[in-house]
KOLVOPA-209213 format. One line per 2 residues: number of its first residue (from 1); their letters; for each residue x, y, z of N, C-alpha, C, O. Coordinates in steps of 0.001 Angstrom, whole numbers, plus 524288, in hexadecimal, padded with zeros to 5 digits. Each point is the difference from the previous one (the first is absolute). Layout:
NUM	a	X:Y:Z:X:Y:Z:X:Y:Z:X:Y:Z; ...
END
This chain:
1	xx	34FDA:08C71:4B169:7FAEA:80175:80226:7FE14:7FB7A:80379:7FE8D:800D8:80482; 80173:7FA9A:7F977:7FEEE:7FADA:802F9:80304:8004C:80489:7FDA3:7FF77:80428
3	xx	80739:8014C:7FBF5:803CC:7FF58:8044E:7FEC5:80460:803F6:800BD:7FF0D:804A8; 7FD94:8054F:7F9F9:7FED6:80482:8033D:7FABF:7FE0A:80344:7FFC6:80056:804CB
5	xx	7FC9D:7FDDD:7F877:7FB3F:7FDE0:801D3:800D6:7FBD2:80436:7FD90:80011:80425; 8061F:7FC29:7FA92:80100:7FC22:80365:80298:8022D:804DE:7FE9E:7FE65:80451
7	xx	80526:80540:7FB29:8029B:8027E:80452:7FC18:802AA:803CB:80056:7FFAD:804C9; 7FC18:802E0:7F8B4:7FBEA:80288:802C2:7FCB7:7FC69:803D0:7FECA:8010A:80489
9	xx	8000B:7FA8D:7F8AA:7FCF2:7FBE7:802F1:802D6:7FDC9:8044F:7FDDC:7FF07:80431; 80793:80006:7FAC8:803A5:7FDE3:80434:80023:80390:804B3:7FF59:7FE7B:80484
11	xx	801A2:806C5:7F9EF:80034:803DA:80461:7FB05:800A4:8033C:80024:800B5:804C1; 7FB4A:7FF00:7F85D:7FB45:7FFCE:8028F:7FF2B:7FB94:80400:7FEBF:80078:8049F
13	xx	80237:7FB23:7F8A4:7FF69:7FAEE:80355:80401:800A6:80503:7FE43:7FEAC:80448; 8066E:80316:7FB72:80394:800B3:8042E:7FDBF:803EB:80435:8001E:7FF3C:804BF
15	xx	7FDD7:80503:7F8CD:7FD25:803E5:80336:7FC0D:7FE1B:80303:7FF80:80140:8049E; 7FD45:7FB74:7F8D9:7FB5F:7FDFD:80271:800FB:7FC7F:8046D:7FD50:7FFE5:803FD
17	xx	80713:7FCF8:7FAFF:801F4:7FBFD:803B9:801F0:8033D:804A8:7FEB8:7FE97:8046A; 80448:805AA:7FAE8:801D6:80326:80435:7FBAE:80265:80351:80075:80021:804C9
19	xx	7FB30:801DB:7F8AD:7FBA7:80284:802D4:7FE12:7FB74:80335:7FF51:800C0:804B3; 7FFBC:7FA9C:7F945:7FD7C:7FB8C:80250:8039C:7FEAA:8050B:7FE1C:7FF11:80453
21	xx	806F2:800F5:7FAA9:803C2:7FECD:80443:7FF78:80408:80518:80048:7FE96:80496; 7FEF0:80675:7F9B2:80077:80489:803D1:7FA20:7FF4F:8030E:7FF7F:80051:804C5
23	xx	7FCD5:7FED6:7F80E:7FA96:7FF69:80308:7FFAE:7FB68:80357:7FD5F:8001B:80407; 80579:7FB5F:7FA58:80031:7FB75:80373:802EA:80118:80515:7FE95:7FE25:80434
25	xx	80578:804E3:7FB39:8030C:800D2:80471:7FD06:803B8:803D7:80046:7FF33:804BB; 7FCCA:80500:7F931:7FCEA:80302:802D6:7FB63:7FC96:802FA:7FEC9:800D6:80494
27	xx	7FF58:7FC10:7F8E3:7FBEF:7FC17:80227:801C5:7FCFB:80451:7FCFC:7FEFF:8039B; 80880:7FF2C:7FC5C:80269:7FD37:803D8:80011:80322:804F3:7FE45:7FE79:80438
29	xx	803F6:80632:7FAD0:800F3:80416:80417:7FAFE:801AC:802A3:7FFD5:8009B:804C4; 7FC62:80018:7F865:7FB2C:801C7:801AF:7FB6E:7FC62:7FDED:7FD3C:80134:7FC41
31	xx	8024C:7FA52:8068B:7FBBD:7FC5C:7FE55:7FA6F:80244:80071:7FDEE:800C1:80446; 7FFE0:8003F:7F765:7FAA9:80305:80054:7FDD6:7FF1A:7FA11:802D4:7FF5C:7FC2A
33	xx	7F7B8:800B6:803D9:7FDB7:7FF3E:7FA8F:80204:80479:7FC14:8000E:7FEFF:7FB4C; 8017B:80590:80662:80264:804B4:7FC6B:804EF:80133:80288:80008:80378:80355
35	xx	8043E:7FA0D:7FB7E:804CF:80188:80243:801A4:805FF:7FE96:8029B:802B7:802FF; 7FBC4:7FEC5:7F8AE:80105:8056D:7FE7F:7FA04:80256:7FFB7:7FC1A:7FD95:7FE90
37	xx	80432:807C6:80330:7FB02:80254:80135:7FC9B:7FD02:8031F:7FB93:7FF0E:7FE5F; 8062C:7FF0E:806A6:7FD0A:7FC45:802EB:7FABC:80255:8024D:7FC47:7FD12:800D3
39	xx	8037E:807B3:80018:7FAC4:801F4:802D3:7FE93:80493:7FC8F:80332:802D8:7FDCC; 7F774:7FD95:801F6:7FE5A:804AD:7FCED:7FA37:80175:80159:7FDC8:7FE2D:803DB
41	xx	80019:804F5:7F8FE:7FA62:801A2:8014D:7FD2F:7FFBC:7FA53:80224:8016C:7FBF0; 7F8E8:7FC9C:80469:7FDA5:7FF54:7FB51:7FAC5:802DC:7FF91:7FD68:8009E:80401
43	xx	80106:80104:7F7CA:7FADC:802C8:7FF7A:7FDBA:7FFA4:7FA95:8031B:80046:7FC56; 7F7F2:7FF29:802B3:7FD6D:7FFF2:7FAC2:7FEC9:805C7:7FDF4:7FF3C:8038E:80325
45	xx	800A2:7FD26:7F7FC:7FF3E:80474:7FDF3:7FE05:80009:7FA4D:7FED5:7FBD7:7FDE3; 800CB:80879:7FFC0:7FE2E:80092:7FA35:803D8:80297:7FCBE:8017F:8046A:80130
47	xx	8004A:7F92C:7FAAE:803DD:80241:7FCA1:7FCF3:80210:7FAC4:7FDD9:7FD03:7FCE8; 8024B:80883:80295:7FD03:80229:7FC4F:8046F:8016B:7FB97:80386:8031B:80105
49	xx	7FC16:7FABA:7FAB4:80428:800D6:7FB84:7FD6F:803EB:7FC05:7FC02:7FED5:7FD97; 8065E:8059F:801E4:7FE5F:803A0:7FBE3:80315:7FEFB:7FAEE:7FE92:8023A:7FBFC
51	xx	804D2:7FB1F:803F9:803CB:7FF13:7FB15:80431:80370:7FF23:7FF74:8049A:80147; 804BC:7F9D9:7FCB6:8049E:80319:7FF05:7FF4D:803DC:7FBCA:7FD27:7FEBC:7FC56
53	xx	804E8:80586:803AA:7FFE4:8042A:7FC01:802F9:7FDBC:7FB3E:7FE88:80127:7FB92; 80549:7FBE6:8052B:802C2:7FD57:7FBFC:7FE79:7FA60:7FF64:7FE69:7FDC9:803F6
55	xx	801D9:7FF82:7F785:7FE53:7FAD5:7FF52:804C3:7FC79:800D5:80446:80109:7FE0D; 7FACA:7FA8E:80510:803CE:7FBF5:800F7:7FEC6:7FAF5:7FD15:80300:7FC41:8004A
57	xx	7F879:8039C:7FCCD:7FE50:7FB9E:7FD61:7FE50:7FBAA:803D5:8001A:7FB65:7FEA0; 7FE68:8060A:80606:7FDB3:7FCE3:804E1:7FAFD:80216:8010C:7FFCA:80449:8022C
59	xx	7FBE1:7F93F:7FC91:7FAB6:8022F:8016A:7FFA7:80154:805BE:7FDDC:80410:8016E; 8040D:7F8D4:801A0:7FF38:80102:805DA:80241:804E4:801CA:7FEA5:80212:8041F
61	xx	8050A:7FFEE:7F89A:802E7:80524:8014F:7FD36:8045D:7FD19:7FE9A:80439:801D4; 800DA:7FA0D:7F96D:7FDFE:8043B:7FC32:7FA62:80233:80023:7FE91:8045A:7FE89
63	xx	7FE2F:7F73C:803CD:7F9ED:801B4:7FFA7:7FE8B:8009A:8056D:8024E:7FDA1:8037E; 7F999:805C0:7FD64:7FD7C:8000D:80562:7FD21:7FB89:801B7:7FE10:7FD00:7FCC7
65	xx	80172:80238:808A4:7FE13:7FB4C:80229:80049:8006F:80570:801F8:803C7:8023C; 7FBE6:7F804:8002E:7FFB8:8003C:8065A:800EE:7FA89:801AC:7FE1A:7FC4C:7FD97
67	xx	8046F:8033C:805FF:801AA:7FA3B:8023D:7FFC4:80045:805D8:801FF:803CC:8022D; 7FBAE:7F86A:800A3:80122:80013:805C0:80584:7FD16:800E6:801CD:7FC8C:7FD2E
69	xx	8006E:80588:8073C:80501:7FEA0:800EF:800BB:7FE7F:80557:7FCA2:8018D:80310; 80742:7FB9C:7FECD:801F1:7FF79:804E5:8056A:80225:800DA:8037C:7FE46:7FD2C
71	xx	7FD8A:804E6:805FE:804F9:80274:80117:802F0:7FE55:804F5:7FDB9:7FF98:80437; 80729:7FF7F:7FB33:802F9:7FE74:804CA:804B1:803C8:8004A:8030A:80081:7FC4F
73	xx	7FD7C:8026F:808C4:804CC:802A7:80119:803AE:7FCCC:80362:7FE0F:7FD78:80399; 80675:80268:7FBB3:803FA:7FCE3:8038C:80585:80270:80003:8011B:803F1:7FD7A
75	xx	80208:7F995:8055B:804DD:801ED:80114:8039A:7FABD:7FF1B:7FF17:7FBCF:8022C; 80534:80522:7FA38:80353:7FB6F:7FDC2:8022B:7FCE9:80506:7FF16:7FB50:80091
77	xx	80377:8073B:80292:8028F:7FD2E:804D8:7FD0B:7FFC4:8048E:80190:7FD73:803C4; 7F9F9:80528:7FC4C:7FCF8:7FFA2:8048C:8023C:80391:80485:7FE79:7FF4A:80481
79	xx	80538:804A4:7FA4A:80149:8037E:803C1:7FB46:802F7:80239:7FC85:80151:7FCF4; 8031C:7FFE1:80866:7FB96:80372:801A2:800B9:805F3:7FE62:8043E:801DA:7FEB1
81	xx	7F774:800B3:8018C:80064:805DB:80009:8031D:801FF:804DB:7FFBB:7FDEB:80453; 80329:80635:7FA87:8003D:8033A:7FBF9:804E7:7FF21:7FC66:801C5:8036E:7FD21
83	xx	80024:7F7D2:8034F:80450:7FEB5:7FCD6:7FE9B:7FFDD:7FA58:7FBB5:7FE49:7FEAF; 8079D:80366:7FDEE:7FF34:7FFC5:7FA19:80098:7FA34:7FE96:80298:7FCF3:802AA
85	xx	7FADB:801BE:7F900:80034:7FAAD:7FE89:7FE99:8008D:7F97B:7FE43:803F6:7FDE7; 802D4:7F798:7FFCF:7FDD6:7FFAC:7FA44:7F9E6:7FE96:8007F:7FE53:7FC1A:80244
87	xx	7FECE:80785:7FB60:7FA2A:7FF7D:80199:7FDD4:7FD4A:7FAE5:801AB:800F2:7FB97; 7FA5A:7FB86:80598:7FDC6:7FD23:7FBF4:7FA61:801E0:7FEC7:7FD7B:801D6:803AA
89	xx	80072:7FDE6:7F7D9:7FB06:80142:7FE65:7FDE7:7FB65:7FCA3:801D4:7FF34:7FBA0; 7FB31:7FE71:805F9:7FD86:7FB36:7FC95:7FA8F:8013E:7FEF4:7FD0F:8018D:80379
91	xx	8014B:7FDAF:7F6FA:7FB22:80126:7FEB6:7FDB1:7FB7A:7FCE6:80239:7FE74:7FC07; 7F94B:7FF5A:805BA:7FD92:7FB9B:7FD4A:7FBA3:80201:7FD7D:7FC9D:80221:802AA
93	xx	802E4:7FD82:7F845:7FB8F:801AC:7FC72:7FCA3:7FB3C:7FFA2:8019E:7FBCD:7FE4C; 7F969:80514:80375:7FC2B:7FB78:7FFE1:7FDD1:80055:7F9F6:7FD2B:803AA:7FEB2
95	xx	8043E:7F880:7FDE4:7FE2E:7FF75:7FAFB:7FC17:7FB99:7FF09:7FFD5:7FC4C:80310; 7FCBC:803FE:7F86B:7FCD6:7FBB8:80005:80213:7FAE7:7FEBA:7FD74:7FC04:800E0
97	xx	807AF:803E8:7FCCF:80275:7FB2D:7FEFB:803C9:7FE6F:8047D:802E7:7FC3E:7FF3F; 7FD43:8063C:80520:803C2:7FEF9:803EF:80254:8049F:80251:7FF03:80426:7FDC7
99	xx	8040B:7FBFA:80677:802B8:80403:80175:80592:8018C:7FCC4:802E2:7FCDF:7FDC2; 7FDB2:80803:80297:8051D:801B2:7FD75:8031D:8034E:80422:7FDC2:80380:8026C
101	xx	80793:7FB56:7FE65:8023B:80236:80402:80485:803BB:7FE13:802FC:7FEB3:7FC77; 7FD4C:805CC:805F9:80457:803C3:7FEFC:802A7:80124:805C8:7FDCD:80141:80416
103	xx	80774:7FDEA:7FAE8:8037A:800E2:80487:8037F:80453:7FF4B:802D8:8006E:7FC25; 7FCFA:802AF:80772:80395:804CC:7FFBF:802CA:8015B:8050B:7FDEF:7FEBB:80427
105	xx	8069C:803C1:7FBCD:80331:800E6:80429:801FE:805E2:7FFD0:80047:80231:7FBBB; 80108:8003B:8088A:8021F:8057C:7FFDC:80488:8004C:7FCEA:803FD:7FD93:80129
107	xx	7FB90:805D1:7FA36:80434:800B9:7FC93:7FF62:805B0:7FECB:7FC6B:802C0:801A6; 8082E:7FF0D:7FAB7:7FEA4:804F0:7FDEB:7FD33:80041:7FAFB:7FE80:7FBE0:7FE08
109	xx	800B7:80824:7FFE2:7FC2C:80050:7FB15:802B7:80230:7FB11:7FD7B:800E3:7FBFF; 80802:80003:80468:80347:80272:7FC1E:801E3:7FBAC:7FC85:7FF4D:7FB59:800FD
111	xx	80363:806A5:7FA76:801B7:7FC27:7FC85:8037A:7FBBF:80291:7FF65:7FB5E:7FEDC; 803F1:80620:80452:803C8:7FC45:802A0:7FE2A:7FE31:8056D:800D0:7FB86:8018F
113	xx	7FC9F:80839:80152:7FE42:7FE69:80569:7FB9E:7FC40:80001:7FF42:7FD81:8040A; 7FE0F:801D7:7F868:7FC63:7FB9C:7FF29:801D0:7FAC1:80132:7FD0F:7FC55:80103
115	xx	807DB:80374:7FED7:80267:7FA4C:8005A:8025F:7FFF9:8056A:80311:7FC66:800E0; 7FC1D:806B6:80295:801D5:8007C:80540:7FC2C:7FFCE:803F6:7FC5C:8031F:80057
117	xx	804AC:7F854:8035A:7FC73:7FFCC:80473:801A0:80445:8044B:8049F:800E4:800FF; 7F76A:8018D:8015A:800F6:8044E:8032F:7FD51:7FFA8:8054B:7FB39:8007A:80031
119	xx	80775:7FEC2:803EF:7FD32:7FF91:80546:7FD17:804D7:800DB:801D3:80448:7FECD; 7F97A:7FB11:80359:7FBF6:8047A:800F1:7FD36:7FEBA:80589:7FF92:7FB98:801E0
121	xx	7FEAD:808F7:8004C:7FC64:7FF40:804FD:7FA25:80030:7FE38:7FCD9:7FCF3:801F8; 801F3:805F2:7FB02:7FA2A:80240:7FED4:7FE0A:7FC7F:7FB6F:80210:80040:7FBAA
123	xx	7FA47:7FCC7:80554:7FCFF:7FCAB:7FC4E:7FD86:80365:7FAF4:7FE59:7FDFB:7FBF7; 801C0:806C6:80501:7FE1A:8039C:7FBC2:8041A:80173:7FC66:7FF81:803FE:7FD5D
125	xx	80557:7F88D:80231:80451:80189:7FCB1:7FF56:7FDFF:7FA81:7FC02:7FDA0:7FEC1; 80803:80354:7FDC6:7FFC4:7FE38:7FAB6:801C0:7FA08:7FFEF:803F1:7FE7E:8024D
127	xx	7F8DA:7FE54:7FAEC:800D8:7FA73:7FF7E:800A6:7FF20:7F9A5:7FDCA:802E5:7FCDD; 80524:7F940:801C0:80184:7FE30:7FA7D:80051:7FA82:7FFD1:80090:7FD74:8040A
129	xx	7FF16:8004B:7F726:80063:7FA43:7FEE2:80562:7FE2E:7FFBA:800E1:7FB4A:80063; 8031C:80841:7FEF0:80542:7FEC9:80025:80160:7FDD9:7FA9A:80386:80220:7FD83
131	xx	7FA03:7F9F5:8009F:800E9:7FDC7:7FB1E:7FBA2:80162:7FC13:7FB8B:80107:8017B; 805B9:7FEF6:7FA20:7FC91:80193:7FB33:7FBD6:7FBB3:7FEC1:800CE:7FB57:800E2
133	xx	7FADC:80681:7FD13:7FC3C:7FC5C:7FDAF:80136:800EF:7F9C2:801F3:8040B:7FE45; 7FCAC:7F7D9:7FEE4:80071:8002D:7FA44:7FABD:801DE:7FE08:7FC2F:7FDAF:801C9
135	xx	80305:8060B:7FAE8:7FBA5:8015C:7FCD8:800F3:80089:7FAD5:8049D:7FFF3:7FEA6; 7F79F:800A0:7FDAD:8008D:8007F:7FA4A:8032C:8055B:7FE70:801F6:80096:7FBA6
137	xx	7FE49:802FA:80825:8027F:80559:7FECC:8051F:7FF70:802EA:8029F:80408:80007; 7FF33:7F853:8022B:80513:7FFC8:802B3:7FF12:7FF1C:8060F:7FBAB:7FF48:801F7
139	xx	809E0:800E7:8012B:7FF69:7FF53:80521:7FCDB:803EF:8039E:80033:804BA:7FF27; 7FD3E:7F96E:80469:7FCC2:8037C:8039C:800C6:7FE9C:80563:8002A:7FB68:80168
141	xx	8005B:808B2:801E4:7FFDC:7FFA7:80587:7FB33:80292:80242:7FDE4:803E8:7FE28; 80070:7F937:80679:7FBC2:80265:8025E:8012A:80239:80574:80357:7FDD7:802B3
143	xx	7F9F3:80693:7FF20:801BF:802A5:8048D:7FA46:800EE:80305:7FBB0:7FFC5:7FDE3; 80556:80146:80740:7FB46:80161:80351:801BB:803BA:8040C:8045E:7FFC3:80200
145	xx	7F808:803CE:7FF36:8011A:80395:80420:7FBB2:800EC:8032A:7FBC4:80088:7FDC9; 8047E:7FFD5:80800:7FBA9:8007C:8031C:7FF9E:80604:8006E:8035B:80315:7FE77
147	xx	7F778:7FE47:80426:7FEF3:80521:80087:80246:8031A:804CD:7FED2:80499:800CA; 8045A:7F8BD:80238:802E2:80253:80476:7FD63:7FF5C:8052E:80226:80144:8041D
149	xx	7F8E1:7FCA0:7FB92:7FCD5:7FFED:804B5:8024D:7FC4C:803BE:801AF:7FBE4:7FE27; 7FEAA:804DA:806AB:80253:7FD08:8040B:7FB8B:7FCDF:8032C:7FB9B:801C2:800DB
151	xx	8063A:7F961:800BB:80459:7FCD9:7FF3A:800A5:7FD8C:7FADA:8044C:7FE83:7FE6E; 7F734:80108:7FECA:7FFAD:7FDBE:7FAC7:7FD45:80380:7FCF3:7FCD0:802FD:80202
153	xx	80439:7FCFB:7F88A:7FD25:80382:7FC7B:7FAB6:7FDBB:7FF22:7FEC9:7FB7B:8011C; 7FE0F:80827:7FCBD:7FA21:7FE17:7FEE1:7FF82:7FF49:7FA24:7FD48:7FCB8:7FDC6
155	xx	805F8:8071B:7FFF1:7FFC7:7FF84:7FA0F:805C8:7FF2E:7FDCA:803C9:80273:801AB; 7FC6B:7F9E9:7FA7E:80544:7FE8B:7FD1E:7FFDC:80140:7FA35:7FCA5:7FDD2:7FD55
157	xx	80695:80560:8008B:7FFAE:80141:7FAE6:803BD:7FC8F:7FD28:8047F:7FF72:8019E; 7F9CC:7FE3D:7FA37:8032C:7FBE6:7FCF1:801E5:80271:7FAF4:7FCE2:802AD:7FD81
159	xx	8078F:7FCB3:800E7:802B7:80292:7FB62:80348:7FB9B:7FCC4:80199:7FC0A:80236; 7FF3D:804E8:7F8A9:8034B:7FD11:7FCC1:8042A:80328:7FE66:7FF4E:804C0:80042
161	xx	80521:7F97F:7FE0B:804DB:80220:7FD84:802C7:7FCD4:7FC49:80029:7FB36:80066; 80235:80783:7FBB6:802FC:7FD63:7FCD3:80609:800AF:80198:80132:802D8:803B0
163	xx	80278:7FA7E:7F971:8051A:7FFF7:80124:80283:805D0:800BB:8039A:800F9:80309; 7FA27:8024D:7FA07:801CE:805BC:800A6:7FE58:802EE:80489:8021D:80436:800F8
165	xx	7F9DA:7F9BC:80245:7FE97:8026B:80492:7FAF4:802AA:7FFDF:7FE54:801B9:8042B; 7FF0D:7FEDB:7F7BF:7FB04:8034C:7FFC3:7FBBD:7FCF4:802A5:7FE1F:7FBEB:7FE49
167	xx	8008D:8066D:80600:7FC38:7FD56:8037F:7FA73:801DC:7FEC9:7FF2B:804BC:7FFE3; 7FCFF:7F7DF:7FF33:7FB1B:80157:7FE14:7FC0E:7FD32:8043F:80040:7FB43:800CB
169	xx	7FC44:807EB:801BB:7FC78:7FDE5:8039A:7FB1A:7FD0C:7FC83:7FE1D:801F9:7FC0A; 8007B:7F9BB:805DE:7FB3E:7FD1C:7FD28:7FBD4:7FE87:803AF:7FBE5:7FE45:7FE31
171	xx	804BE:80242:8070A:7FB9B:7FE7B:80357:80150:801E6:805AE:803E3:80294:8012B; 7F808:7FBA4:80268:80018:80190:804D7:7FCED:7FBC1:80394:7FB87:7FE9C:7FEE7
173	xx	806D1:7FFC6:804C5:7FD79:7FC8D:803E2:7FDDE:8029A:804A0:802FA:802D9:8027B; 7F7CF:7FC87:7FF2E:7FDF4:8025D:80430:7FF18:7FB53:803AB:7FD72:7FC46:7FE5C
175	xx	8049D:803B7:806CC:7FF82:7FC0E:8035F:7FA96:8009C:8032A:7FDDB:80436:800E4; 80081:7F750:8007F:7FAB5:7FFA3:8029B:8005F:801A9:8056E:7FC59:8023D:8022E
177	xx	807C8:7FCC5:7FFF7:80000:800B6:80628:805DB:800CE:80184:8035D:800ED:7FCB1; 7FD97:7FEAF:8084B:805B6:7FF8F:80230:801D8:7FA88:7FEE8:7FCB8:7FC80:80055
179	xx	8078B:80276:7FE8E:80221:7FB41:7FF6C:80007:7FC39:804EA:800D2:801C8:80464; 7FE4E:7F93C:7FACB:7FF11:7FBFF:8046F:8054A:7FDE8:800DD:80244:7FD73:7FC9D
181	xx	7FFB1:80396:807D2:805E9:7FE0F:80187:7FFAD:7FAA5:8020A:8040B:7FE3F:801EB; 7F752:7FE74:7FE03:80080:7FA54:800F1:80221:7FD68:7FB66:80177:7FB77:800A4
183	xx	7FEF7:8067F:7FAFD:802E9:7FEEC:7FB86:7FF51:7F9EF:7FE74:803BB:7FCF9:8002F; 7F77E:80192:7FE5C:7FECA:7FA41:7FE09:80443:7FE5A:7FBF5:801BC:802F2:7FC9E
185	xx	7FFB4:7F81E:80422:8044C:7FD9D:7FC1B:7FDCA:7FEE9:7FB17:7FCA2:7FC9E:7FF6C; 8054B:80663:7FC9F:7FE6B:7FFA6:7FAE4:804FC:8000E:7FC37:80396:8032A:80086
187	xx	7FC3E:7F8FE:7FBA0:804F1:7FF23:7FCFF:7FF39:80397:7FA90:7FCEF:7FEE6:7FC77; 80670:8057E:803B2:8004D:803BD:7FBC0:803B6:7FD82:7FC64:803F7:7FE41:80216
189	xx	7FB96:80135:7F8F1:80381:7FDEB:7FC2A:7FF8B:802D7:7FA7B:7FC9D:7FE7A:7FCF2; 806B7:8059E:801B0:7FF63:8028C:7FADB:8013B:7FC74:7FB74:7FE31:8010F:7FBAC
191	xx	80525:7FA4A:80526:8014F:7FD4C:7FC48:7FB52:7FBA1:7FE78:7FF10:7FEEF:7FB68; 7FE69:7FEEB:8088E:7FBE5:7FD2B:7FE8D:7FA89:802B2:7FF82:7FC5E:7FDBE:7FDCC
193	xx	80327:80713:80448:7FB5B:80304:7FEF0:80159:80535:7FDF0:7FFD0:803F5:802BB; 801A3:7FBFF:7F81F:801D0:8051D:7FD28:7FB87:803DD:7FF4E:7FB76:7FE69:7FFE6
195	xx	805C5:806CB:7FF9C:7FC40:80425:7FEB8:7FE21:7FEF3:7FA56:80319:7FE0E:7FCE1; 7F80B:80322:801B1:7FE71:7FE88:7FA7D:802B4:8035B:7FC05:7FFE6:804C9:80074
197	xx	80292:7F8D7:7FB95:80299:80203:7FBEF:805CB:801F6:80160:802A7:80262:7FCC6; 7FF06:7FC7A:80812:80599:80155:80203:8030F:7FB16:800B9:7FE61:7FCC5:8032C
199	xx	80597:8026B:7FA5F:8034B:7FBA0:800FC:8058C:801B1:80122:80184:80458:7FE99; 801D4:7F809:80423:804F1:801B4:800E3:80365:7FDFE:7FB7F:7FE7A:7FC9C:7FCF3
201	xx	8065C:805C2:802CF:80367:7FE42:7FC0A:801F5:7FA3B:80162:80042:7FE92:80496; 800E9:7FEA4:7F7D7:801E7:7FA58:800B9:80458:7FF86:80441:7FFF3:7FC76:80341
203	xx	803C5:80742:7FC88:804A8:7FFB9:803FC:7FD92:8010F:8056F:8013F:7FD74:803E2; 7FB24:8068B:7FC29:7FDB7:8014B:80572:7FCCA:7FB9D:801B8:8007D:7FECB:804A1
205	xx	7FC2A:7FE73:7F870:7FD43:7FB6B:80159:80372:7FC67:8028F:7FECE:7FE11:8043D; 805AE:800D7:7F94F:802CD:7FBD4:80172:802E8:800F9:8056F:80130:7FC82:80316
207	xx	7FFB3:80873:7FD85:802AD:8026C:8049D:7FC69:80014:80472:801BA:7FFC5:8047B; 7F914:80091:7FA81:7FC58:80099:80452:7FE12:7FA18:80164:7FE56:7FEFF:80465
209	xx	801ED:7FDEC:7F866:7FD11:7FAD0:8008E:80285:7FD70:804AC:7FCF8:7FDE4:80314; 80837:801F1:7FDFD:80272:7FD6F:803D4:7FE5C:8025F:8053A:7FF10:7FD19:803B9
211	xx	80096:807D7:7FCA6:7FF37:80268:80514:7FA2A:7FEED:80145:7FEEE:7FEDA:8048C; 7FD08:8016D:7F7AD:7FB14:7FEDF:80196:7FE7E:7FA99:800D5:7FC5C:7FEA6:802D6
213	xx	806BB:7FE2A:7FA72:7FF77:7F9D5:80124:801F8:7FF30:80588:7FDAD:7FCB3:8029C; 805DD:80594:7FF50:80222:7FF76:805A9:7FBFD:80210:803D4:7FF21:7FDEC:80440
215	xx	7FE77:8065C:7F9EE:7FBDC:80264:80394:7FBA1:7FC28:800C6:7FE37:7FED1:8044E; 80026:7FF42:7F6FD:7FB3A:7FC08:80025:80130:7FB39:80368:7FC92:7FDCC:8028D
217	xx	808C3:8009A:7FD5F:80197:7FB5B:802C0:7FFE1:800C9:805E3:7FE50:7FCA3:802FE; 8039F:8081F:7FE95:80037:80111:8051D:7FA58:800B3:80278:7FF34:7FE8A:80483
219	xx	7FCB2:803D2:7F858:7FA7A:800B4:80199:7FDCE:7FA58:8008B:7FD03:7FEE2:80399; 804AD:7FD46:7F86C:7FE0F:7FAAF:8006F:80177:7FD68:804A6:7FCD6:7FD4E:8026A
221	xx	80825:8035F:7FF27:80237:7FD4D:804A5:7FD72:801F1:804FA:7FEFC:7FD10:803AB; 7FFF1:80869:7FC49:7FD64:80261:804A0:7FA62:7FDDF:80099:7FE10:7FF37:80454
223	xx	7FF7E:7FFEA:7F743:7FAB5:7FE01:8005A:7FF67:7FA81:80196:7FC38:7FEA8:802A6; 8079A:7FDDA:7FBC0:7FFCC:7FAC6:8011C:8022A:7FE4A:805B2:7FEDE:7FBEA:80244
225	x	80493:80830:7FF9C:8028E:7FF75:8047A:7FC5D:7FFDA:80557:80211:7FF82:80450
END
């Protein structure tokens, strides 16, 4: 058991180093504060949580509530419309104890397809977290889907799912206005700013840390340059 845990840690460390290296390479090719998802559009909104029909043991998901949010739509490689791209959806939840960040990308929503990044054209597509969060009842994936309104959705439905694929809606974001394409530079980081009651598995944490550390380093160099 101990050996298996150690192997898992080693693999996660190696994966994290690989992600950091990839991010660093992209940053050299495209020197910018955000080498991936370089340009986007931001807008404030309100997240109304009515709670999941099933219990996850996480009050933020299980119980009704309301949060102010900042939403960012982006394209991973920065390809222009109408080219398909891996689309990004970033949601910053404004909490009394500080911001909490949720990063999603266009994926499937099925048992297997939720692990697959899918190029899309329409920001109203399906988004997923790709990796699972750890909860008292087991692994959980979060999903989002826009209302199909062009060029950006005005409403975004949020859902949660377990490993078997049962997707349960728990809330909806209503955006205040059209997104602002001036895209002010903000550092979103789900590792440093986790959602309340939702944490990554240890191997995921180790895998992500390298990439996000590299991202913070690039932004620091841009600000000081």
